[in-house]
DRENDO-1510 file (C-alpha; in Angstrom, 1 decimal, always signed):
<recs>
REC; n; res; u; v; w
REC; 1; MET; -96.3; -104.4; -9.7 .
REC; 2; ASP; -96.9; -108.1; -9.7 .
REC; 3; TYR; -95.9; -108.4; -6.0 .
REC; 4; ALA; -94.4; -111.9; -5.2 .
REC; 5; GLY; -95.5; -113.0; -8.7 .
REC; 6; HIS; -99.3; -112.4; -8.2 .
REC; 7; PRO; -100.5; -111.1; -11.6 .
REC; 8; CYS; -102.2; -107.7; -11.6 .
REC; 9; ASP; -105.5; -107.1; -13.6 .
REC; 10; TYR; -103.9; -105.2; -16.4 .
REC; 11; VAL; -107.1; -105.1; -18.4 .
REC; 12; SER; -108.8; -103.0; -15.7 .
REC; 13; LEU; -105.7; -100.9; -15.0 .
REC; 14; THR; -105.0; -100.0; -18.6 .
REC; 15; ALA; -108.6; -99.0; -19.1 .
REC; 16; ARG; -107.9; -96.2; -16.6 .
REC; 17; GLY; -104.8; -94.7; -18.4 .
REC; 18; LEU; -101.2; -95.4; -19.1 .
REC; 19; VAL; -99.6; -98.3; -17.3 .
REC; 20; LEU; -96.0; -99.4; -17.1 .
REC; 21; GLN; -95.7; -102.8; -15.7 .
REC; 22; ASP; -93.1; -103.4; -13.0 .
REC; 23; GLY; -92.7; -107.1; -13.8 .
REC; 24; ALA; -89.6; -107.7; -11.6 .
REC; 25; HIS; -91.6; -110.4; -9.8 .
REC; 26; GLY; -94.0; -111.2; -12.6 .
REC; 27; LEU; -92.1; -113.1; -15.3 .
REC; 28; GLY; -94.2; -116.2; -16.2 .
REC; 29; SER; -97.4; -114.9; -14.5 .
REC; 30; VAL; -100.6; -115.1; -16.4 .
REC; 31; ALA; -102.9; -112.1; -16.3 .
REC; 32; GLY; -106.7; -112.1; -16.9 .
REC; 33; THR; -106.2; -112.1; -20.7 .
REC; 34; GLY; -104.6; -115.5; -20.6 .
REC; 35; THR; -101.4; -114.0; -22.1 .
REC; 36; THR; -98.2; -114.8; -20.3 .
REC; 37; SER; -96.9; -111.7; -18.6 .
REC; 38; ALA; -99.6; -109.6; -20.2 .
REC; 39; HIS; -98.4; -106.0; -19.7 .
REC; 40; GLY; -99.3; -102.4; -19.3 .
REC; 41; ASN; -100.1; -100.4; -22.4 .
REC; 42; VAL; -96.8; -98.5; -22.1 .
REC; 43; GLY; -94.7; -101.6; -21.7 .
REC; 44; SER; -93.1; -103.9; -19.1 .
REC; 45; ALA; -89.8; -104.1; -17.3 .
REC; 46; PHE; -88.5; -107.4; -16.1 .
REC; 47; SER; -85.6; -108.1; -13.8 .
REC; 48; LEU; -82.9; -110.7; -14.6 .
REC; 49; HIS; -81.3; -110.6; -11.1 .
REC; 50; PRO; -80.0; -113.9; -9.9 .
REC; 51; ALA; -82.9; -114.2; -7.4 .
REC; 52; LYS; -85.5; -114.1; -10.2 .
REC; 53; LEU; -87.2; -116.9; -12.1 .
REC; 54; ILE; -84.5; -116.7; -14.8 .
REC; 55; THR; -81.3; -114.7; -14.7 .
REC; 56; ALA; -78.7; -113.0; -16.9 .
REC; 57; GLY; -76.4; -112.6; -13.9 .
REC; 58; GLU; -77.8; -109.1; -13.5 .
REC; 59; GLY; -79.7; -106.5; -15.5 .
REC; 60; GLY; -83.2; -106.8; -17.1 .
REC; 61; VAL; -85.4; -106.5; -20.1 .
REC; 62; VAL; -87.9; -104.0; -21.4 .
REC; 63; THR; -90.7; -105.2; -23.6 .
REC; 64; THR; -93.3; -103.2; -25.6 .
REC; 65; ASP; -95.6; -103.8; -28.6 .
REC; 66; ASP; -95.3; -100.1; -29.6 .
REC; 67; SER; -92.8; -99.6; -32.4 .
REC; 68; ILE; -92.2; -95.9; -31.4 .
REC; 69; LYS; -91.5; -96.8; -27.8 .
REC; 70; ASP; -89.3; -99.6; -28.9 .
REC; 71; VAL; -87.1; -97.1; -30.9 .
REC; 72; ILE; -86.9; -94.8; -27.9 .
REC; 73; VAL; -85.9; -97.5; -25.4 .
REC; 74; ARG; -83.2; -98.8; -27.8 .
REC; 75; GLN; -81.8; -95.3; -28.1 .
REC; 76; LEU; -81.9; -94.5; -24.4 .
REC; 77; ARG; -80.0; -97.7; -23.5 .
REC; 78; ASP; -77.2; -96.8; -26.0 .
REC; 79; HIS; -76.2; -93.2; -25.1 .
REC; 80; GLY; -79.2; -91.9; -27.0 .
REC; 81; ARG; -77.7; -92.9; -30.3 .
REC; 82; SER; -79.4; -93.7; -33.6 .
REC; 83; ASP; -77.4; -94.8; -36.6 .
REC; 84; GLY; -74.3; -93.7; -34.8 .
REC; 85; LEU; -75.6; -90.2; -34.0 .
REC; 86; CYS; -76.5; -89.0; -30.5 .
REC; 87; VAL; -80.1; -87.8; -30.9 .
REC; 88; ALA; -81.1; -87.8; -27.2 .
REC; 89; ALA; -79.5; -87.8; -23.7 .
REC; 90; GLY; -79.2; -91.5; -23.1 .
REC; 91; PHE; -77.3; -93.9; -20.9 .
REC; 92; ASN; -75.1; -97.0; -21.2 .
REC; 93; TYR; -77.6; -99.7; -20.3 .
REC; 94; ARG; -76.5; -102.2; -22.9 .
REC; 95; MET; -76.5; -105.9; -21.8 .
REC; 96; SER; -73.3; -107.7; -22.7 .
REC; 97; GLU; -73.3; -110.6; -25.1 .
REC; 98; LEU; -72.2; -112.9; -22.2 .
REC; 99; HIS; -75.2; -111.9; -20.0 .
REC; 100; ALA; -77.6; -112.2; -23.0 .
REC; 101; ALA; -76.3; -115.7; -23.7 .
REC; 102; LEU; -77.0; -116.7; -20.1 .
REC; 103; ALA; -80.5; -115.2; -20.3 .
REC; 104; LEU; -81.3; -117.1; -23.5 .
REC; 105; SER; -80.2; -120.4; -22.0 .
REC; 106; GLN; -82.3; -119.7; -18.9 .
REC; 107; LEU; -85.3; -118.7; -21.0 .
REC; 108; ARG; -85.4; -122.3; -22.4 .
REC; 109; LYS; -85.7; -123.6; -18.9 .
REC; 110; MET; -88.4; -121.1; -17.7 .
REC; 111; SER; -91.4; -123.4; -18.1 .
REC; 112; ARG; -89.7; -126.1; -16.0 .
REC; 113; PHE; -88.6; -123.6; -13.3 .
REC; 114; LEU; -92.1; -122.1; -13.2 .
REC; 115; ALA; -93.8; -125.5; -12.9 .
REC; 116; ARG; -91.6; -126.5; -10.0 .
REC; 117; ARG; -92.4; -123.2; -8.1 .
REC; 118; ARG; -96.1; -123.8; -8.6 .
REC; 119; GLU; -95.7; -127.4; -7.4 .
REC; 120; ILE; -94.0; -126.2; -4.2 .
REC; 121; ALA; -96.6; -123.5; -3.6 .
REC; 122; ALA; -99.4; -126.0; -3.9 .
REC; 123; LYS; -97.7; -128.3; -1.4 .
REC; 124; TYR; -97.3; -125.4; +1.0 .
REC; 125; VAL; -101.1; -124.9; +0.7 .
REC; 126; SER; -101.9; -128.5; +1.4 .
REC; 127; GLU; -99.6; -128.8; +4.4 .
REC; 128; LEU; -99.9; -125.3; +6.0 .
REC; 129; ALA; -103.5; -124.2; +5.3 .
REC; 130; GLY; -105.3; -123.5; +8.6 .
REC; 131; ARG; -102.0; -123.2; +10.5 .
REC; 132; VAL; -100.7; -119.9; +9.3 .
REC; 133; GLU; -102.1; -117.1; +7.1 .
REC; 134; LEU; -101.1; -117.9; +3.5 .
REC; 135; PRO; -100.9; -115.7; +0.4 .
REC; 136; ALA; -103.7; -115.5; -2.1 .
REC; 137; HIS; -103.4; -118.3; -4.7 .
REC; 138; ALA; -104.4; -116.8; -8.0 .
REC; 139; ASP; -104.5; -118.6; -11.3 .
REC; 140; GLY; -101.3; -117.7; -13.2 .
REC; 141; HIS; -99.3; -116.9; -10.1 .
REC; 142; ALA; -95.5; -116.9; -10.9 .
REC; 143; TRP; -94.5; -117.5; -7.2 .
REC; 144; HIS; -91.4; -115.4; -7.1 .
REC; 145; LEU; -91.9; -115.2; -3.3 .
REC; 146; TYR; -94.1; -117.1; -0.9 .
REC; 147; VAL; -95.1; -114.6; +1.8 .
REC; 148; ILE; -97.0; -115.7; +4.9 .
REC; 149; ARG; -98.3; -113.6; +7.7 .
REC; 150; VAL; -97.9; -113.9; +11.4 .
REC; 151; GLU; -98.7; -111.6; +14.3 .
REC; 152; ALA; -96.4; -108.6; +14.3 .
REC; 153; LYS; -95.4; -109.1; +17.9 .
REC; 154; ASP; -94.3; -112.7; +17.1 .
REC; 155; ARG; -92.5; -112.1; +13.8 .
REC; 156; ASP; -88.9; -111.8; +15.1 .
REC; 157; SER; -89.2; -114.8; +17.3 .
REC; 158; PHE; -90.9; -116.8; +14.6 .
REC; 159; ARG; -88.0; -116.1; +12.2 .
REC; 160; GLU; -85.4; -116.9; +14.9 .
REC; 161; ARG; -87.1; -120.2; +15.6 .
REC; 162; LEU; -87.2; -121.1; +11.9 .
REC; 163; ALA; -83.5; -120.3; +11.8 .
REC; 164; ASP; -82.9; -122.7; +14.7 .
REC; 165; ARG; -84.4; -125.4; +12.6 .
REC; 166; GLY; -82.1; -124.6; +9.6 .
REC; 167; VAL; -84.7; -122.6; +7.6 .
REC; 168; GLY; -84.0; -119.1; +6.5 .
REC; 169; SER; -86.6; -116.4; +6.0 .
REC; 170; GLN; -86.7; -112.8; +4.9 .
REC; 171; VAL; -89.0; -109.8; +5.0 .
REC; 172; HIS; -90.1; -108.5; +1.6 .
REC; 173; TYR; -90.2; -105.6; +2.0 .
REC; 174; ARG; -89.8; -102.7; +4.4 .
REC; 175; PRO; -92.0; -99.9; +2.9 .
REC; 176; VAL; -90.3; -97.0; +1.1 .
REC; 177; CYS; -91.8; -94.6; +3.6 .
REC; 178; CYS; -90.1; -96.5; +6.4 .
REC; 179; GLN; -86.6; -96.4; +4.8 .
REC; 180; PRO; -84.3; -94.0; +6.7 .
REC; 181; ARG; -83.6; -91.8; +3.7 .
REC; 182; TYR; -87.3; -91.1; +3.0 .
REC; 183; ARG; -88.5; -91.1; +6.6 .
REC; 184; ALA; -86.0; -88.3; +7.3 .
REC; 185; GLN; -87.4; -86.2; +4.5 .
REC; 186; PHE; -91.0; -87.2; +4.9 .
REC; 187; PRO; -91.4; -88.1; +8.6 .
REC; 188; LYS; -95.2; -88.4; +8.5 .
REC; 189; SER; -95.4; -90.4; +5.3 .
REC; 190; CYS; -96.1; -93.7; +7.1 .
REC; 191; ASP; -99.0; -92.1; +8.9 .
REC; 192; ARG; -100.7; -91.8; +5.5 .
REC; 193; THR; -100.3; -95.5; +4.8 .
REC; 194; PRO; -101.6; -97.3; +7.9 .
REC; 195; ILE; -102.4; -100.6; +6.1 .
REC; 196; VAL; -99.0; -100.8; +4.5 .
REC; 197; HIS; -97.3; -99.9; +7.8 .
REC; 198; ARG; -99.4; -102.6; +9.7 .
REC; 199; GLU; -98.9; -105.4; +7.2 .
REC; 200; TRP; -95.2; -105.2; +6.5 .
REC; 201; GLN; -94.7; -105.9; +10.2 .
REC; 202; ARG; -96.5; -109.2; +9.8 .
REC; 203; ILE; -95.0; -110.6; +6.6 .
REC; 204; VAL; -92.4; -113.3; +6.3 .
REC; 205; SER; -91.1; -114.9; +3.1 .
REC; 206; ILE; -90.3; -118.6; +3.5 .
REC; 207; PRO; -88.1; -120.4; +1.1 .
REC; 208; LEU; -89.4; -121.1; -2.4 .
REC; 209; SER; -87.1; -121.8; -5.3 .
REC; 210; HIS; -87.3; -124.2; -8.3 .
REC; 211; ALA; -83.9; -125.5; -7.1 .
REC; 212; MET; -85.3; -126.8; -3.9 .
REC; 213; THR; -85.4; -130.6; -3.4 .
REC; 214; ASP; -88.5; -132.4; -1.9 .
REC; 215; ALA; -86.5; -132.9; +1.3 .
REC; 216; GLU; -85.9; -129.2; +1.6 .
REC; 217; VAL; -89.5; -128.4; +1.0 .
REC; 218; ASP; -90.5; -130.9; +3.7 .
REC; 219; GLN; -88.0; -129.3; +6.1 .
REC; 220; VAL; -89.6; -125.9; +5.6 .
REC; 221; ILE; -93.1; -127.3; +6.1 .
REC; 222; ARG; -92.0; -129.2; +9.2 .
REC; 223; ALA; -90.3; -126.1; +10.7 .
REC; 224; VAL; -93.2; -123.8; +10.1 .
REC; 225; ARG; -95.6; -126.3; +11.7 .
REC; 226; GLU; -93.4; -126.8; +14.7 .
REC; 227; VAL; -92.9; -123.1; +15.3 .
REC; 228; ILE; -96.6; -122.1; +14.8 .
</recs>
């Protein structure tokens, strides 16, 4: 998964076996091959949720350069049908024409959206470096999220003080092993992932969107600097 938009090294990963890219955060990222959204050797899945770089209102897209997998995916999204015959146990995952039209119109704006996100991320570096722990800035980062780290004991108060200054924040994400449903079934699972358990208690996502104005970006920077 290209967490927060940070591109994975798919060249190394695919050399080890079959890889399906979870590109929910990675649309527009550039991997080591220099190919936009270079993907796993099985294929890639991208989200078109309203919070993503581009949107269809909801839903997503699967891509692959394998003609056989392409046929299978197209069948599975349409009740397992091929030429009107049900040849597999499929689902109704078809995107409506209305949603597809929105996605296509957004796709034409993707480069501009991506450039603005990278511009904001660069400004966060120039204004916040040395004051708070910043995310790794890799070439080709898509910047779906901008995740900083603070001391775990201070995170709640840090977020509250940001909110007092009119700046929202979120935590992306609580680990699966810490979700009530899975913790109930696997109570010791978090004990096996101590780094994950430690780091999620430190992370805070500060606002980053291509729709942000310069004034809003400055407000975020000012709030973080005051709170830190």
